[in-house]
N, C-alpha and C positions, 0 to 999 in steps of 0.2 A: 368734224368731217362729213361734207355730205353727199362727195363724189365717190361712185363706188370704185372699190379700189382696182387694181389690175397688175397684173406681174410685169408689166412695161414701167409700172409707177410708183410701185409701192415694195419696200423690203419688210419681207417676212422674220422675225426673230421665232425661234421655239424652245422651250424649257421643260425638258423631261421625254423620255424616251424610252419607254419600258413599254409594257403591255400593249398600254392603248395608244401612249404618244407616237409610237413610232412609226406606225400605219398612219397616224390621221396627217403627221407632218407628211410620209410619205406623198399623200393624196395633193397636198398644196404644191411639193416638187414637180407632181404631176401633172399641176394646170399651168406650172410656167415660172411661179415663185422663186424668187434666190431667196434661200433661209442660211440664218445663222443660229446655229444651235449649241445650246449648254444641259450638261447632264452629268448628274453625281458619278455615273460610271462613265465613263468615253467609250469604252466596248461596245456598248448598248447601240453607241450614235453610228459607229463603223459604216454599217451600211446606207444611212443617211447621208453619211461623209463621202462615201465612195459614187451617190450619186451626186454631186456637187455641192451639197449642204456645205457649210464654212462654219470650222469649230470657233468657239469663243468660252474664255475660261473662267467666268464670271458670269450670274445674269447682268451685273451694271454691265459687261461688255456684251452680251448680246443686244441690250437696248441701245447702248452706245451705235451700234451699228445697224439699228430696223426704225421702220415707221410703225408697223405693230409687231407686238411681243405676243404669245400666245405661251401658256404652261397650261402643264397637265401631273401633278405633282402626286405624292401619296396621303399627307394629314395635312391640318390646318396648321401646323408647328411649318413644316413646309412651307404652305403658301405665303405664312409671314414672314418667313424667313427669303424666300425666294423675291417678295416685293418692296419689303421694308426693311430688311437686312443692311447690314452697312455697305455692303458688295450687291445691294437687291437692284432689280428692275429701276425702282423710283429712282437708285441714284447715279443714272445713265440716260432717264429718258429726258427729250427734249420735250418744251410747249409744243400743243398738237398731236405728241403722240398718243398713241393707242393700246392698251392693258385688254389681254382677255384671257381670263382665268377658267381654265375647263375644268379644274379640277372639283370634284365633291367636296363641299367644303362647309362653315357653317355661315350661314345670312350674316351674321352680325359682322362678321371679316372681310366681307364683300363690302357691306356699308363703308367698313372704317375705311378699308382700303380706297374706296372711290374718293370719298371727303379728303385722304392724304393728297390723292392723285391730281385732284379738282385744283387743289393750292397750287400746284403747281403747271394746271393748264395743260391738262392730260386727262385724259376718258379713259376710264377703265367699266368694264364689261367681268359681269360671273355669265358663264355658260358650260354650267354642268349637261353631260352626257349620259344619254340611255342606249346601250346594244351592245356591250362585253366587246370582249377579244372581234368578234364577227363580225360586228355591227362597225367597228375601227376598220378592220382588213376588209370589208367590203364597198366601205363609202355611206353606208345607208344608220347613221346613226340618230337620234331624237335630241335635237340640241335645244337645250329651256336658257332663256336668255334674261338676260336684268341688265338694262343702262337704257340711256338715251336711245329714243325709234330711229331719228337720225343716223346715228353710229350705226347701230344695228344693221338697218337696210344697207349703208353701204360697202357694210360687210358682207352681205350677201353673196360673193363670188366665192368664199371662204367657206362659209356655212354649206355651200353648194356641192361642194370637191370633199368634204368630211363626211355630209348628211341627207340623209331623206326627208327630214323634215326640221326644221327652225322656226321656232315661236318665241316673239317676244312677249315676256310675261306681266313688265313692268319696269321697275326701276331698280337703282341697284339690289343684290339681295332675293328678288323677285325670282330669278334662275334659280338660286338654292331653294328658296323653298318649293319650288316646285318639283326640283330632283328629288326632296324628304316628302314629297306625295308618293313617287315613283316609287323609292326606297320604300316605304309601308307595305304598298304592293307586293313588292316582292317579298318583305321579309314573311309575309304572314303568307303568300303564295306558295312559297319553295316551301314549306312546312305540307303544305294540301299536297304537293307535286310527289313528295317524297314519302310520306304517308300513305298515298294511294300505290305509287311503287313496292311499297314494304306490304301494303295486303295482299295485292295482285298476287306478289310473290310468295307469300304465307298460303294462299291460298290454291297453289300448284298451278297457276297459270303460266303461259306462255305472255313476256312482258312484249316482247316487240308485235306479238299478234293485238296485245291490247293495246297497243298506241295506234297500230290500225283504224282502231274501234275510237277511240277517246278523243286524240287528238284534234281531228276536224269539226267534233261536237259541241254539246256547250261546255263543255268543261275543257274546252282546248283555251292555252294560253303561249305566250312566246316562250314562256320557261319549261314547259311544259314539251312544245314542238323541238324547241334549240337544247334543251339541258337533259330532258329525258334521255334523249339517247345512248349519252355521255354515263349518263347515272347508270344505265344498264349495262352498257362494257366497261365499266367501273374505271373512266378516265375522268381524272378530275384536275385533271391540268387546269389553271384557273384562266378562266376570261376576266375574273373579278375576283383578286383574294379575299380569303374569308373576313384578315383581320382587318381589312378596307371596308370590308361591309360590317363590322363591327365596330368600328368607327362611325359610318354611316348613321347605323342605329341609334348609338349613343347622341350625335346628334338632334336625332326625332326625338328622340326621347327629353331632351335639354329643352328643346323648341314648344313641348307641348305640354312641359311643366310649366313653363314661363306665361302658356296661354289658357294654362289651369284647364287641360285638356288631358282625358285618362283612354292612353292606348293600348287597353290590356293585352292583345293581341301583337301589338307587337312588343311589348314587355316579355313576352313568352317566345318572340323567338331571338330575342337577344338575350337569353338564357340559353337557351339550347345552341348558339352559335359559340357563345363563350365555352361553352363545355365543350363542343366540338374542336374551338381551339387550344384550351387544356387537355383534348388529347394528341394534340399536336399535328393538326391540320389547319393551322393559322395559313399556311403559304400555298393550301391549294383552293380549288375554285368554290363558287358557293352553295355548288349542288350536292358539295360534298357531306352535307348538310347530313343526309341519310347513314352515313357513316354511325354518326353521333343516335339517329335515330332509332337504325336498326339493334344498336348496341342496347338499348333497351329493353328487345323483348330476344337477347340473345341469339343474334342472329350474325354473322362474318359477313358483310356482302361483299365481300372482295375474295372469299373462297366459294361462295356459292359455285362458280363455274369451273373451277379447277376440278380434273380428273380427280 
């Protein structure tokens, strides 16, 4: 694929309409692309169907009706089933098709899928994203891409519909490796954000006033500016699920082990998030980490604002 895709000539397939996927697919619909979609829970796809998308009963059926198939699902096992399963995308792809997996998954799996696809004369790209539910809704995601440069550039109109930054990092798997760099930063960073807010609370400060001073200074970060207010308000609705982040941290640590690389900060973050999940917060947002850290100091974070 050398010519840039266009709504007039390119049929889009989309698999996965969860917290991120529904908004991302919605941006492609808004850009004029015709889309065929599949999701394990059809109810989550209904808003997209109401906007003109067509339903398919399997990933294979999506591929049979699409030139470019995007996916964003939960875990590597889901990615494997969607692409390599009996009724998976590759069972329905024709030569010349393009696959784009935007799930945060294993670099080795991205490489495997690309190799299998290549035998069918299909191009496979790994393109995980960062920016959470806010970035997905606003079309401001950062997209980290692994694949052939020509195909990546041909898909530029799609990247631009979904994100504000897109960079080809190298061949198959490079996008996933870059996302692991991203997740390593977030893991350690979220510990710092939560510990800082706990310090401010225990010191008796007004945390909203504290945010006015620190968010724009040297300690500022995306997590602090976007998730700090949610933490203070006690709103732990997921922009990104704790259980999915635990999956990502496991991938980081496994890849690090293979590279003989010690990441003690990430190992600590994983243990804290495992504790958070054990406390019943696996389906909440990653910023719910403060609940586990607060418990260590006998602070009931949710009750602090109650009369």
